[in-house]
MIGU-704090 format. One record per residue (C-alpha): chain; residue in one letter; x, y, z; residue number from 0. Coordinates in steps of 0.02 Angstrom, whole numbers, padded with zeros to 5 digits, always signed. Layout:
R chain resn      u      v      w resi
R     A    A      X      Y      Z  NUM
...
This chain:
R chain resn      u      v      w resi
R     A    M -07604 -04420 -01818    0
R     A    H -07790 -04446 -01788    1
R     A    T -07895 -04551 -01903    2
R     A    Q -07983 -04444 -02032    3
R     A    K -08100 -04561 -02124    4
R     A    T -08199 -04508 -02273    5
R     A    S -08369 -04451 -02219    6
R     A    M -08512 -04530 -02316    7
R     A    I -08678 -04618 -02292    8
R     A    K -08683 -04794 -02361    9
R     A    H -08645 -04800 -02546   10
R     A    A -08709 -04941 -02656   11
R     A    F -08535 -05016 -02661   12
R     A    I -08401 -04884 -02626   13
R     A    S -08371 -04895 -02439   14
R     A    E -08251 -04787 -02343   15
R     A    D -08132 -04937 -02352   16
R     A    F -08151 -04959 -02542   17
R     A    L -08000 -05057 -02610   18
R     A    L -07921 -05068 -02438   19
R     A    E -07903 -05250 -02392   20
R     A    N -07841 -05249 -02213   21
R     A    E -07815 -05138 -02059   22
R     A    F -07640 -05085 -02110   23
R     A    S -07702 -05026 -02280   24
R     A    R -07846 -04935 -02201   25
R     A    K -07737 -04842 -02075   26
R     A    L -07612 -04794 -02208   27
R     A    Y -07747 -04720 -02318   28
R     A    H -07858 -04638 -02187   29
R     A    D -07719 -04576 -02072   30
R     A    Y -07585 -04529 -02196   31
R     A    A -07636 -04522 -02379   32
R     A    S -07812 -04452 -02386   33
R     A    S -07775 -04284 -02309   34
R     A    C -07628 -04241 -02428   35
R     A    P -07656 -04097 -02549   36
R     A    I -07641 -04136 -02733   37
R     A    I -07505 -04081 -02849   38
R     A    D -07567 -04118 -03026   39
R     A    Y -07413 -04088 -03128   40
R     A    H -07482 -04147 -03296   41
R     A    N -07657 -04126 -03366   42
R     A    H -07748 -04052 -03515   43
R     A    L -07870 -03937 -03426   44
R     A    P -07909 -03776 -03520   45
R     A    P -07819 -03634 -03430   46
R     A    E -07953 -03513 -03488   47
R     A    D -08087 -03608 -03389   48
R     A    I -07977 -03598 -03231   49
R     A    A -07931 -03415 -03253   50
R     A    R -08112 -03362 -03283   51
R     A    D -08179 -03479 -03148   52
R     A    R -08303 -03554 -03269   53
R     A    V -08471 -03615 -03213   54
R     A    F -08539 -03757 -03320   55
R     A    K -08718 -03757 -03377   56
R     A    N -08750 -03940 -03348   57
R     A    L -08670 -04106 -03298   58
R     A    S -08638 -04163 -03479   59
R     A    Q -08529 -04010 -03514   60
R     A    V -08415 -04039 -03368   61
R     A    W -08414 -04229 -03372   62
R     A    L -08435 -04295 -03550   63
R     A    A -08365 -04161 -03665   64
R     A    G -08190 -04214 -03721   65
R     A    D -08187 -04376 -03624   66
R     A    H -08131 -04502 -03748   67
R     A    Y -08127 -04641 -03617   68
R     A    K -08316 -04633 -03605   69
R     A    W -08333 -04607 -03795   70
R     A    R -08241 -04771 -03830   71
R     A    A -08350 -04869 -03712   72
R     A    M -08509 -04796 -03785   73
R     A    R -08456 -04840 -03963   74
R     A    T -08412 -05018 -03907   75
R     A    L -08592 -05032 -03844   76
R     A    G -08659 -04978 -04016   77
R     A    V -08712 -04801 -03961   78
R     A    D -08739 -04687 -04110   79
R     A    E -08607 -04550 -04133   80
R     A    S -08740 -04417 -04119   81
R     A    Y -08748 -04454 -03931   82
R     A    I -08558 -04450 -03914   83
R     A    T -08480 -04308 -04012   84
R     A    G -08631 -04268 -04120   85
R     A    N -08779 -04147 -04113   86
R     A    A -08891 -04234 -03983   87
R     A    N -08933 -04117 -03839   88
R     A    D -08830 -04125 -03681   89
R     A    K -08965 -04212 -03577   90
R     A    D -08990 -04349 -03705   91
R     A    K -08803 -04376 -03716   92
R     A    F -08795 -04401 -03526   93
R     A    L -08942 -04519 -03526   94
R     A    K -08852 -04628 -03657   95
R     A    W -08701 -04628 -03547   96
R     A    A -08804 -04675 -03395   97
R     A    E -08877 -04825 -03491   98
R     A    S -08700 -04873 -03537   99
R     A    V -08623 -04869 -03361  100
R     A    P -08692 -05040 -03296  101
R     A    F -08604 -05122 -03446  102
R     A    T -08432 -05051 -03396  103
R     A    L -08411 -05174 -03252  104
R     A    R -08224 -05212 -03222  105
R     A    N -08176 -05063 -03332  106
R     A    P -08099 -04921 -03230  107
R     A    L -08239 -04811 -03295  108
R     A    Y -08359 -04899 -03174  109
R     A    H -08252 -04851 -03024  110
R     A    W -08212 -04677 -03085  111
R     A    T -08391 -04636 -03128  112
R     A    H -08457 -04677 -02955  113
R     A    L -08310 -04600 -02859  114
R     A    E -08335 -04438 -02958  115
R     A    L -08523 -04433 -02927  116
R     A    L -08493 -04469 -02742  117
R     A    R -08350 -04350 -02709  118
R     A    Y -08416 -04198 -02802  119
R     A    F -08605 -04220 -02785  120
R     A    D -08635 -04333 -02635  121
R     A    E -08725 -04449 -02755  122
R     A    F -08742 -04619 -02679  123
R     A    E -08850 -04710 -02803  124
R     A    L -08776 -04814 -02946  125
R     A    L -08791 -04731 -03112  126
R     A    D -08895 -04826 -03241  127
R     A    G -09041 -04799 -03359  128
R     A    K -09166 -04787 -03215  129
R     A    S -09069 -04666 -03106  130
R     A    G -08994 -04564 -03249  131
R     A    E -09127 -04426 -03265  132
R     A    R -09137 -04390 -03079  133
R     A    I -08948 -04389 -03059  134
R     A    Y -08931 -04275 -03213  135
R     A    E -09058 -04150 -03142  136
R     A    D -08988 -04154 -02966  137
R     A    C -08808 -04135 -03019  138
R     A    T -08847 -04004 -03151  139
R     A    S -08934 -03897 -03022  140
R     A    K -08772 -03902 -02921  141
R     A    I -08645 -03884 -03061  142
R     A    N -08736 -03732 -03130  143
R     A    S -08687 -03625 -02979  144
R     A    K -08535 -03531 -02915  145
R     A    D -08514 -03661 -02780  146
R     A    Y -08463 -03783 -02919  147
R     A    S -08357 -03667 -03024  148
R     A    T -08192 -03732 -03091  149
R     A    L -08096 -03661 -02944  150
R     A    A -08223 -03726 -02821  151
R     A    L -08207 -03899 -02898  152
R     A    L -08019 -03892 -02884  153
R     A    E -08019 -03830 -02706  154
R     A    K -08147 -03960 -02655  155
R     A    M -08017 -04092 -02700  156
R     A    K -07877 -03997 -02617  157
R     A    V -07785 -03968 -02781  158
R     A    E -07636 -03862 -02733  159
R     A    S -07551 -03852 -02904  160
R     A    V -07612 -03876 -03081  161
R     A    C -07496 -03886 -03233  162
R     A    T -07585 -03869 -03399  163
R     A    T -07510 -03920 -03567  164
R     A    D -07461 -03769 -03676  165
R     A    D -07388 -03744 -03845  166
R     A    P -07232 -03628 -03860  167
R     A    A -07336 -03510 -03968  168
R     A    D -07471 -03489 -03835  169
R     A    N -07475 -03316 -03757  170
R     A    L -07512 -03381 -03579  171
R     A    E -07636 -03241 -03555  172
R     A    H -07744 -03346 -03441  173
R     A    H -07598 -03400 -03334  174
R     A    I -07538 -03219 -03324  175
R     A    S -07710 -03156 -03273  176
R     A    F -07730 -03295 -03144  177
R     A    T -07574 -03241 -03051  178
R     A    E -07674 -03093 -02985  179
R     A    R -07803 -03209 -02904  180
R     A    N -07778 -03258 -02721  181
R     A    S -07826 -03440 -02739  182
R     A    F -07781 -03598 -02645  183
R     A    T -07749 -03682 -02815  184
R     A    K -07598 -03618 -02912  185
R     A    L -07599 -03625 -03101  186
R     A    Y -07438 -03656 -03198  187
R     A    P -07404 -03682 -03384  188
R     A    A -07305 -03830 -03448  189
R     A    F -07205 -03818 -03611  190
R     A    R -07266 -03943 -03746  191
R     A    P -07162 -03907 -03907  192
R     A    D -07212 -04059 -04009  193
R     A    K -07272 -03954 -04156  194
R     A    S -07101 -03868 -04168  195
R     A    F -07022 -04025 -04238  196
R     A    A -07176 -04110 -04315  197
R     A    I -07110 -04095 -04493  198
R     A    E -07202 -04252 -04543  199
R     A    D -07355 -04138 -04549  200
R     A    S -07288 -04050 -04702  201
R     A    K -07452 -03961 -04744  202
R     A    N -07465 -03873 -04576  203
R     A    Y -07283 -03854 -04522  204
R     A    P -07249 -03690 -04621  205
R     A    A -07404 -03607 -04542  206
R     A    Y -07345 -03662 -04369  207
R     A    L -07177 -03583 -04397  208
R     A    Q -07263 -03419 -04434  209
R     A    R -07365 -03431 -04275  210
R     A    L -07211 -03474 -04170  211
R     A    G -07116 -03331 -04253  212
R     A    I -07254 -03206 -04207  213
R     A    A -07254 -03266 -04026  214
R     A    A -07063 -03251 -04015  215
R     A    D -07058 -03092 -04115  216
R     A    I -06934 -03158 -04239  217
R     A    E -06950 -03221 -04419  218
R     A    V -06912 -03408 -04418  219
R     A    K -06820 -03430 -04584  220
R     A    S -06685 -03555 -04532  221
R     A    Y -06647 -03696 -04412  222
R     A    S -06550 -03579 -04298  223
R     A    D -06703 -03460 -04302  224
R     A    L -06811 -03603 -04245  225
R     A    L -06696 -03641 -04097  226
R     A    Q -06687 -03458 -04052  227
R     A    A -06874 -03438 -04058  228
R     A    L -06894 -03592 -03941  229
R     A    K -06763 -03521 -03824  230
R     A    L -06856 -03354 -03815  231
R     A    R -07019 -03447 -03778  232
R     A    I -06938 -03549 -03642  233
R     A    E -06882 -03389 -03559  234
R     A    F -07057 -03317 -03575  235
R     A    F -07135 -03476 -03500  236
R     A    H -07008 -03477 -03358  237
R     A    Q -07048 -03296 -03314  238
R     A    N -07227 -03349 -03300  239
R     A    G -07206 -03493 -03181  240
R     A    C -07164 -03638 -03298  241
R     A    R -07049 -03770 -03226  242
R     A    L -07096 -03923 -03334  243
R     A    S -07092 -03972 -03516  244
R     A    D -07182 -04120 -03591  245
R     A    H -07171 -04222 -03749  246
R     A    G -07286 -04349 -03827  247
R     A    L -07187 -04471 -03937  248
R     A    E -07206 -04644 -04006  249
R     A    K -07027 -04679 -03957  250
R     A    M -06865 -04582 -03926  251
R     A    F -06749 -04542 -04069  252
R     A    Y -06559 -04554 -04060  253
R     A    F -06420 -04543 -04191  254
R     A    E -06240 -04581 -04140  255
R     A    Q -06167 -04496 -04294  256
R     A    E -06207 -04333 -04384  257
R     A    K -06320 -04402 -04517  258
R     A    F -06398 -04256 -04606  259
R     A    S -06396 -04067 -04611  260
R     A    P -06537 -04008 -04494  261
R     A    E -06536 -03844 -04592  262
R     A    S -06571 -03935 -04754  263
R     A    I -06709 -04034 -04675  264
R     A    F -06785 -03876 -04600  265
R     A    Q -06787 -03787 -04770  266
R     A    K -06883 -03933 -04844  267
R     A    A -07008 -03927 -04704  268
R     A    K -07026 -03739 -04711  269
R     A    D -07069 -03754 -04896  270
R     A    G -07196 -03890 -04862  271
R     A    I -07090 -04027 -04946  272
R     A    E -07101 -04201 -04869  273
R     A    A -06946 -04271 -04789  274
R     A    S -06897 -04452 -04780  275
R     A    E -06936 -04550 -04622  276
R     A    E -06755 -04552 -04572  277
R     A    E -06738 -04366 -04599  278
R     A    I -06892 -04337 -04494  279
R     A    N -06824 -04442 -04351  280
R     A    Y -06655 -04356 -04363  281
R     A    F -06732 -04184 -04355  282
R     A    K -06838 -04231 -04205  283
R     A    F -06679 -04295 -04118  284
R     A    K -06584 -04137 -04155  285
R     A    V -06719 -04014 -04101  286
R     A    L -06764 -04114 -03946  287
R     A    S -06581 -04127 -03894  288
R     A    E -06564 -03937 -03902  289
R     A    L -06726 -03911 -03809  290
R     A    C -06672 -04029 -03668  291
R     A    K -06513 -03929 -03648  292
R     A    M -06616 -03772 -03630  293
R     A    Y -06726 -03856 -03497  294
R     A    H -06571 -03905 -03402  295
R     A    A -06508 -03729 -03402  296
R     A    K -06675 -03671 -03324  297
R     A    G -06682 -03811 -03196  298
R     A    W -06843 -03880 -03271  299
R     A    T -06910 -04056 -03268  300
R     A    Q -06935 -04137 -03434  301
R     A    Q -07072 -04266 -03465  302
R     A    F -07079 -04397 -03601  303
R     A    H -07240 -04490 -03638  304
R     A    L -07188 -04636 -03746  305
R     A    G -07282 -04777 -03835  306
R     A    A -07449 -04714 -03896  307
R     A    M -07506 -04768 -04068  308
R     A    R -07621 -04627 -04120  309
R     A    N -07760 -04599 -04245  310
R     A    N -07779 -04779 -04297  311
R     A    S -07945 -04751 -04384  312
R     A    S -07908 -04638 -04529  313
R     A    R -08094 -04631 -04572  314
R     A    N -08139 -04565 -04402  315
R     A    L -07989 -04452 -04395  316
R     A    A -08049 -04366 -04553  317
R     A    K -08226 -04353 -04481  318
R     A    L -08194 -04311 -04298  319
R     A    G -08013 -04252 -04284  320
R     A    P -07877 -04311 -04162  321
R     A    D -07900 -04350 -03978  322
R     A    T -08074 -04423 -04003  323
R     A    G -08043 -04602 -03947  324
R     A    F -07953 -04692 -04085  325
R     A    D -07781 -04713 -04007  326
R     A    S -07704 -04870 -03931  327
R     A    I -07549 -04948 -03855  328
R     A    G -07401 -04964 -03975  329
R     A    D -07263 -05096 -03974  330
R     A    Y -07114 -04990 -04020  331
R     A    S -06935 -05034 -03975  332
R     A    Q -06891 -04917 -03835  333
R     A    A -06735 -04961 -03739  334
R     A    K -06587 -04927 -03853  335
R     A    A -06637 -04756 -03920  336
R     A    L -06701 -04698 -03750  337
R     A    S -06533 -04749 -03670  338
R     A    G -06437 -04664 -03811  339
R     A    F -06534 -04503 -03798  340
R     A    L -06519 -04487 -03608  341
R     A    N -06334 -04534 -03618  342
R     A    H -06307 -04402 -03753  343
R     A    L -06367 -04268 -03630  344
R     A    D -06283 -04345 -03479  345
R     A    Q -06114 -04345 -03566  346
R     A    E -06118 -04156 -03567  347
R     A    N -06190 -04153 -03390  348
R     A    K -06350 -04073 -03466  349
R     A    L -06474 -04207 -03419  350
R     A    S -06616 -04120 -03327  351
R     A    K -06736 -04198 -03203  352
R     A    T -06835 -04321 -03308  353
R     A    V -06998 -04415 -03299  354
R     A    I -07024 -04556 -03423  355
R     A    Y -07198 -04630 -03446  356
R     A    N -07230 -04798 -03526  357
R     A    L -07390 -04849 -03613  358
R     A    N -07347 -05029 -03653  359
R     A    P -07346 -05135 -03491  360
R     A    S -07226 -05259 -03566  361
R     A    D -07096 -05119 -03559  362
R     A    N -07120 -05077 -03376  363
R     A    E -06959 -05160 -03318  364
R     A    I -06862 -05079 -03459  365
R     A    F -06917 -04906 -03407  366
R     A    A -06897 -04939 -03221  367
R     A    S -06719 -05005 -03243  368
R     A    M -06674 -04868 -03368  369
R     A    C -06704 -04735 -03232  370
R     A    G -06567 -04805 -03124  371
R     A    N -06439 -04786 -03264  372
R     A    F -06442 -04598 -03250  373
R     A    N -06469 -04561 -03065  374
R     A    D -06306 -04477 -03012  375
R     A    G -06336 -04428 -02832  376
R     A    S -06360 -04243 -02876  377
R     A    I -06551 -04242 -02852  378
R     A    R -06659 -04363 -02754  379
R     A    G -06751 -04468 -02883  380
R     A    K -06681 -04368 -03027  381
R     A    I -06744 -04490 -03161  382
R     A    Q -06923 -04546 -03130  383
R     A    F -07022 -04690 -03195  384
R     A    G -07189 -04600 -03214  385
R     A    S -07355 -04661 -03155  386
R     A    G -07467 -04773 -03259  387
R     A    W -07547 -04664 -03388  388
R     A    W -07688 -04667 -03516  389
R     A    F -07730 -04851 -03544  390
R     A    L -07628 -04897 -03385  391
R     A    D -07702 -04774 -03260  392
R     A    Q -07813 -04908 -03190  393
R     A    K -07793 -05029 -03043  394
R     A    D -07693 -05166 -03131  395
R     A    G -07587 -05039 -03228  396
R     A    M -07545 -04940 -03070  397
R     A    E -07501 -05095 -02972  398
R     A    R -07388 -05157 -03111  399
R     A    Q -07301 -04989 -03125  400
R     A    L -07277 -04978 -02936  401
R     A    N -07212 -05156 -02925  402
R     A    A -07087 -05130 -03066  403
R     A    L -07027 -04970 -02987  404
R     A    S -07016 -05052 -02815  405
R     A    N -06921 -05202 -02881  406
R     A    L -06797 -05108 -02991  407
R     A    G -06785 -04935 -02912  408
R     A    L -06844 -04843 -02756  409
R     A    V -07031 -04816 -02745  410
R     A    S -06997 -04708 -02593  411
R     A    T -06933 -04570 -02710  412
R     A    F -07080 -04579 -02830  413
R     A    V -07168 -04413 -02869  414
R     A    G -07339 -04498 -02878  415
R     A    M -07499 -04479 -02977  416
R     A    L -07567 -04355 -03102  417
R     A    T -07735 -04349 -03195  418
R     A    D -07678 -04324 -03376  419
R     A    S -07860 -04270 -03398  420
R     A    R -07967 -04145 -03485  421
R     A    S -08104 -04154 -03353  422
R     A    F -08124 -04050 -03199  423
R     A    L -08210 -04200 -03116  424
R     A    S -08059 -04317 -03136  425
R     A    F -07967 -04281 -02974  426
R     A    P -08035 -04430 -02879  427
R     A    R -07908 -04525 -02983  428
R     A    H -07782 -04467 -02856  429
R     A    E -07889 -04548 -02718  430
R     A    Y -07901 -04705 -02826  431
R     A    F -07712 -04708 -02841  432
R     A    R -07684 -04676 -02656  433
R     A    R -07800 -04816 -02606  434
R     A    I -07713 -04937 -02721  435
R     A    L -07541 -04878 -02658  436
R     A    C -07591 -04898 -02475  437
R     A    N -07663 -05067 -02508  438
R     A    L -07503 -05130 -02586  439
R     A    F -07401 -05074 -02436  440
R     A    G -07532 -05134 -02314  441
R     A    R -07537 -05304 -02395  442
R     A    D -07349 -05321 -02373  443
R     A    M -07360 -05266 -02193  444
R     A    K -07493 -05394 -02155  445
R     A    N -07392 -05533 -02244  446
R     A    G -07235 -05489 -02144  447
R     A    E -07145 -05430 -02297  448
R     A    L -07130 -05254 -02226  449
R     A    P -07109 -05198 -02046  450
R     A    Q -07271 -05155 -01960  451
R     A    D -07203 -04982 -01922  452
R     A    E -07353 -04875 -01963  453
R     A    K -07267 -04708 -01937  454
R     A    W -07121 -04744 -02050  455
R     A    V -07221 -04826 -02187  456
R     A    G -07349 -04685 -02169  457
R     A    K -07211 -04559 -02199  458
R     A    I -07163 -04649 -02361  459
R     A    I -07345 -04646 -02413  460
R     A    Q -07359 -04460 -02385  461
R     A    D -07196 -04429 -02476  462
R     A    I -07261 -04524 -02631  463
R     A    C -07435 -04437 -02621  464
R     A    Y -07368 -04258 -02596  465
R     A    H -07198 -04212 -02526  466
R     A    N -07089 -04292 -02662  467
R     A    A -07177 -04195 -02797  468
R     A    K -07177 -04037 -02692  469
R     A    N -06987 -04044 -02672  470
R     A    Y -06948 -04107 -02848  471
R     A    F -07038 -03980 -02958  472
R     A    N -06988 -03823 -02863  473
R     A    F -07137 -03719 -02917  474
R     A    P -07113 -03531 -02888  475
């Protein structure tokens, strides 16, 4: 394979060999990794924006809106909320971000910011208070054109597949309309049923049941109705290309014995009555168990994002709502319940392909070793230790995840990176991951810890970057 190095004029600090320490690393990245298409199997992009091929009016709208990574940094620097989520105009918000960027040194935002400006806009100057206005005007003139529409942005990064995050009650109208489009990028829904068992939210749960019932065309009056409604929605999602589910949980729930009546707990929740903490946990366990059996019947992959401690600032939650930058890493006990839950499904041979994501780096080895307990030879890499996510999708976090997986499992079967992002400019994170991956392998080759067999190691790199995911998820 011929060398296909990234074409660029000299950047202020991002060279074509950025993060690549030696010749082995450089060859692995440029000759094997860089040309692979992207399968982004988990993100939070709005499907409507993709289906309608949205053109953004300015750089702030595509880059700052919804990006709580940047919001947290700006708050740390003392930037007023009016320039973050408030009513300042888009240009002024961007200029405040530009002034903030030089102070993000050693935070992944510094790397991401300049990679994104470079890859999408050929912008070679460092972003700061002096360059901010020119960069805003230049990039806005580009983004506000059909050449930079959502599909154009995805195709520019060779994004082959995008899986959005969708509630069971969603009608998938945008995914359905998109199937008629002849596009390089394929759009798929992913089933996120967290609200279906979120009975701790006693004020909103009854209204959610009504919404779910309307979508499933049944009245959800009982626990069995709830399961039937979810089964009907899974069938609907499957017919429209869905092959993955996803769940965001603090920790997994498992009960060895029948503890409560799920019907009684459901009736409490339906009537807006608060359940006890143990009842809530038991109900989540029961519903999630039944959902996972349904996923297995469809041949889906199930994803579990574990360990986030959300909405820590109640004052800001009340003022700004969830997903605005007030979440952090939790220190929950993970191993016993996770093992019990997976074993509960495996006993009935109904454990589907599974990706488990860890948010607390101290639990990396727990998660990596847990995967090996339930690989049964039926599917290559059946149980996956997912990539570093959220607070861990940075250089150190990725390296620690890759090392834990390499030491305790088989990194050669890993399905690779995802963006987990709400931004259409986030896809250089795949490049970031690939450079880090190639550098780890290249370092070992240079040190004599791996054979200097470029073709074989290059094949493993390409598998991790693309082929493993392609074969694992079986998109229609």
